[in-house]
C-alpha positions in Angstrom: -17.5 51.7 -55.0 -17.5 54.0 -58.1 -14.7 53.7 -60.7 -14.2 57.4 -60.8 -13.6 60.2 -58.3 -13.4 64.0 -58.2 -10.0 65.7 -58.2 -8.8 69.3 -58.4 -6.7 69.6 -61.5 -4.3 72.4 -62.5 -3.8 72.4 -66.3 -1.5 75.4 -66.7 0.8 77.7 -64.7 -1.4 80.2 -62.8 -4.5 78.4 -64.1 -7.6 77.7 -62.0 -7.9 74.6 -59.8 -10.9 72.8 -61.5 -12.8 69.8 -60.3 -12.8 66.9 -62.8 -13.7 63.3 -62.9 -10.7 61.0 -62.8 -10.2 57.2 -62.6 -10.3 55.9 -59.0 -6.8 54.8 -58.0 -6.2 51.3 -56.7 -3.9 50.3 -53.8 -1.0 48.5 -55.4 1.5 46.2 -53.5 2.7 48.0 -50.4 0.1 50.8 -50.8 -3.1 51.9 -49.1 -6.0 53.6 -50.6 -7.1 56.6 -48.5 -10.5 58.4 -48.7 -9.4 62.0 -48.2 -11.3 64.0 -45.7 -9.2 67.2 -45.7 -6.1 68.7 -47.3 -4.5 72.0 -46.5 -3.0 74.4 -49.0 0.8 74.8 -48.7 3.1 77.4 -50.1 4.8 74.7 -52.1 1.4 73.9 -53.8 1.2 77.5 -54.9 4.7 77.6 -56.2 4.1 74.5 -58.3 0.6 75.7 -59.4 2.1 79.0 -60.5 5.1 77.4 -62.3 7.7 78.8 -59.9 8.8 75.2 -59.0 8.5 72.3 -61.5 9.0 68.6 -60.9 6.7 67.2 -63.7 4.6 68.6 -66.5 1.1 69.9 -66.1 -1.7 68.9 -65.5 -1.2 68.5 -61.8 -3.2 67.1 -58.9 -1.5 68.8 -55.9 -1.8 68.4 -52.2 0.7 66.9 -49.6 -1.2 67.8 -46.4 -3.9 65.2 -46.9 -5.6 63.2 -44.2 -8.3 60.6 -44.3 -9.4 57.0 -43.8 -7.8 53.9 -45.2 -10.5 52.1 -47.3 -8.3 49.4 -48.9 -4.8 47.9 -48.4 -2.6 46.4 -51.1 -0.7 43.2 -51.1 2.0 42.9 -48.4 0.7 45.7 -46.2 0.5 44.7 -42.5 1.2 48.1 -40.8 -2.1 49.7 -41.8 -5.7 48.4 -41.8 -9.0 49.5 -43.3 -10.5 52.1 -41.0 -7.2 53.6 -39.9 -7.1 57.4 -39.7 -3.9 58.4 -41.4 -2.0 61.4 -42.7 -0.3 61.5 -46.1 2.8 63.8 -45.9 4.9 64.7 -48.9 7.7 62.1 -48.7 6.4 58.6 -49.3 9.7 56.9 -50.0 12.9 56.9 -52.0 13.5 54.8 -55.0 15.5 52.3 -53.0 18.1 51.7 -55.7 20.1 55.0 -56.2 23.4 55.7 -54.5 21.7 57.9 -51.9 19.1 55.3 -51.0 21.7 52.6 -50.7 23.1 54.6 -47.8 19.9 53.6 -45.9 19.0 57.1 -44.7 15.6 57.5 -43.0 13.0 59.0 -45.3 12.9 62.8 -44.9 13.0 65.9 -47.0 16.7 65.1 -47.6 15.5 62.1 -49.4 13.3 64.3 -51.6 16.3 66.4 -52.5 18.8 63.6 -53.1 17.1 60.5 -54.3 17.2 59.9 -58.0 13.4 59.2 -58.2 11.6 59.9 -55.0 7.9 59.3 -54.6 6.5 62.6 -53.3 2.8 63.1 -52.8 1.4 65.9 -54.9 4.8 66.6 -56.4 6.1 63.6 -58.4 2.8 61.7 -58.1 -0.8 62.9 -57.8 -1.7 64.4 -54.4 -4.5 64.7 -51.9 -6.7 67.4 -53.5 -8.8 64.5 -54.6 -11.4 62.2 -53.1 -9.0 59.3 -53.0 -5.3 58.9 -53.1 -3.2 55.7 -53.3 0.1 56.0 -51.3 2.8 53.8 -49.9 1.9 52.6 -46.5 5.4 53.3 -45.1 4.8 57.0 -46.0 1.7 57.4 -43.9 1.3 58.3 -40.2 -1.5 57.2 -37.9 -3.5 60.2 -36.6 -4.3 60.5 -32.9 -8.0 60.0 -32.3 -8.2 63.4 -30.5 -7.0 65.3 -33.6 -9.8 66.2 -36.1 -9.0 66.0 -39.8 -9.1 69.8 -40.2 -6.4 70.3 -37.6 -4.4 67.3 -38.6 -4.0 68.4 -42.3 -1.9 71.5 -41.8 0.2 69.8 -39.1 1.4 67.3 -41.8 3.6 70.0 -43.4 3.5 73.4 -41.7 3.4 71.9 -38.2 5.9 69.2 -39.0 8.3 71.7 -40.6 8.3 74.0 -37.5 8.6 71.3 -34.9 11.3 69.5 -36.9 13.3 72.7 -37.1 13.1 73.3 -33.4 14.2 69.8 -32.7 17.1 70.1 -35.2 18.3 73.3 -33.7 18.0 71.8 -30.2 18.0 75.0 -28.1 18.9 74.6 -24.5 16.0 74.5 -22.0 14.5 77.9 -21.4 16.2 79.5 -24.4 14.9 82.7 -26.0 13.5 81.8 -29.4 12.5 84.2 -32.1 10.1 83.3 -34.8 10.5 85.3 -38.0 7.2 85.5 -40.0 3.8 84.7 -38.5 2.0 82.8 -41.2 1.2 79.2 -42.0 4.5 77.8 -40.6 5.2 80.7 -38.2 2.0 80.4 -36.3 2.9 76.8 -35.5 6.5 77.7 -34.6 5.3 80.2 -32.0 3.2 77.5 -30.4 5.7 74.7 -30.5 8.5 76.8 -29.1 6.2 78.0 -26.3 5.0 74.4 -25.6 8.7 73.3 -25.4 9.2 75.8 -22.5 11.0 78.6 -24.3 10.6 82.4 -24.1 9.1 83.3 -27.5 9.4 86.5 -29.5 7.5 86.9 -32.7 9.1 89.1 -35.4 6.6 90.5 -37.8 6.3 93.7 -39.9 2.5 93.3 -40.0 0.8 95.3 -37.2 -2.4 93.2 -37.6 -0.5 90.1 -36.6 0.8 91.4 -33.3 -2.2 90.5 -31.3 -2.6 87.2 -33.2 0.9 86.3 -32.2 0.3 87.1 -28.6 -2.8 85.0 -28.7 -0.7 82.1 -30.0 1.6 82.4 -27.0 4.3 84.8 -27.9 5.8 86.5 -24.9 6.8 89.5 -27.0 6.2 90.9 -30.5 8.7 93.1 -32.3 8.9 94.6 -35.8 12.6 94.3 -36.6 16.0 93.3 -35.5 16.7 96.5 -33.7 13.6 96.1 -31.5 14.5 92.4 -31.0 18.0 93.4 -29.7 16.4 96.1 -27.4 14.0 93.4 -26.0 17.0 91.2 -24.9 17.7 89.3 -28.1 17.3 85.6 -28.8 19.4 82.4 -28.8 17.6 80.9 -31.8 15.9 82.4 -34.8 13.3 80.2 -36.5 13.1 81.4 -40.1 9.6 80.7 -41.4 9.3 83.6 -43.9 9.3 83.4 -47.7 11.8 86.3 -47.8 15.3 86.0 -46.4 15.7 89.7 -45.9 13.5 89.7 -42.8 15.6 87.1 -41.0 18.8 88.8 -42.0 17.5 92.0 -40.4 16.5 90.0 -37.3 20.1 88.7 -36.8 20.7 92.2 -35.3 19.0 90.7 -32.2 20.7 87.3 -32.3 22.9 86.6 -29.3 26.5 85.3 -29.4 26.6 81.6 -30.0 23.1 81.9 -31.4 21.6 79.7 -34.2 19.5 80.4 -37.2 17.2 77.5 -38.4 16.1 78.0 -42.0 12.8 76.3 -42.9 11.3 79.1 -44.9 11.8 78.5 -48.7 12.6 81.6 -50.6 14.1 82.4 -53.9 16.3 85.3 -52.9 19.9 84.9 -51.6 20.7 84.3 -48.0 24.0 86.1 -47.2 24.9 86.2 -43.5 27.6 88.8 -42.8 30.8 86.8 -42.5 32.2 88.9 -39.7 29.2 88.4 -37.5 29.0 84.7 -38.3 32.6 84.2 -37.2 32.9 86.8 -34.4 29.6 85.8 -32.8 30.2 82.1 -33.4 26.7 81.7 -34.9 25.4 78.5 -36.5 23.1 78.3 -39.5 21.2 75.1 -40.0 18.7 74.0 -42.7 15.7 72.0 -41.8 12.5 70.6 -43.3 10.8 67.3 -42.7 13.4 65.3 -40.6 11.7 62.0 -40.1 8.2 60.7 -39.4 9.0 60.3 -35.7 9.0 64.1 -35.4 5.7 64.3 -37.2 4.3 61.9 -34.6 5.5 64.2 -31.8 4.0 67.2 -33.6 0.6 65.5 -33.9 0.7 64.4 -30.2 1.2 68.0 -29.1 -1.9 69.0 -31.1 -3.8 66.0 -29.6 -3.0 67.1 -26.0 -4.0 70.7 -26.7 -0.6 72.4 -26.4 -0.7 73.4 -30.1 -3.9 74.5 -32.0 -3.7 74.9 -35.7 -5.6 78.0 -36.9 -7.5 77.2 -40.0 -10.1 78.4 -42.5 -12.2 75.7 -44.0 -13.4 75.5 -47.6 -15.7 72.9 -49.2 -14.1 70.8 -52.0 -16.4 72.6 -54.4 -14.7 75.8 -53.5 -11.1 74.6 -53.9 -10.4 77.4 -56.4 -11.5 79.9 -53.7 -9.1 78.3 -51.3 -6.3 78.5 -53.8 -6.9 82.2 -54.5 -7.3 83.0 -50.8 -4.0 81.4 -49.9 -2.2 82.8 -52.9 -3.4 86.3 -52.0 -2.0 86.0 -48.5 -5.3 86.2 -46.8 -5.4 82.9 -44.9 -5.2 83.1 -41.1 -3.3 80.9 -41.0 -4.0 77.8 -43.1 -6.6 77.3 -45.8 -8.0 73.7 -45.4 -10.2 72.1 -48.1 -12.6 69.6 -46.6 -14.1 66.7 -48.6 
């Protein structure tokens, strides 16, 4: 095996993603070395690449939707073996020693937000826009054989996020579910909600996405909260948009005792009208990656055909094209770099 590999490196905020030779990582104790076969572009990658979010200095090797094959295992690893097909989601583990970690919470996105020194793929450590990545074995998930790498990659974050939010909100069987925003996360949310047996309404301002949403399984498509109310309203709003204003408008169609599940990260304020919140007895819950067991469920639903990620593939040599395509909002619905 060579001692170097290619990696996509971002040197400056809003700078290009350039392929460079980097030292080949090794699998340390408790780690596995993964030969990456695909990695999807996430909105969080774009925010970090553009300097909107910062967790460590540039240069950066991004990518937390990586999938591939284990090619080496470090000392003490017994749960993974050479040849395993695995996914590498963002949260590998907490530091294990801070006050939060001593409470023994399962690793999730809450770990990322509260641990003093979390290990986060493509965030606090180098990510999967590289030919190889060394990661903690406990932070990987085995991929079902029926799921190809190109479909598995976006499921590791966008799919995981939407399914975890649906599970956290726990709508009653047969509930009416609204999905706000039909993009990388939203196109998964429509499918997962439909697969779970709910009546699904897609809420989008983009006319070109109406037919796409119906093709994903949406029973109805509306443009705003007034139309949502006229269509019968919903018991749960899944907020997948990068702007809070769209979901606040959609609350006009939220039924009494309804829930709003926020998974869309946005930088504007989220101000739910207090009178409506109290008088309608609404609940607002935040949700992200809520435990690897939910990612396993999300992947199984892709494996059995109930959910199909919609992707556009780019060769590794064209990683900058994938970056620009996703940043420009043109991806339908996930840009996936294949290696």
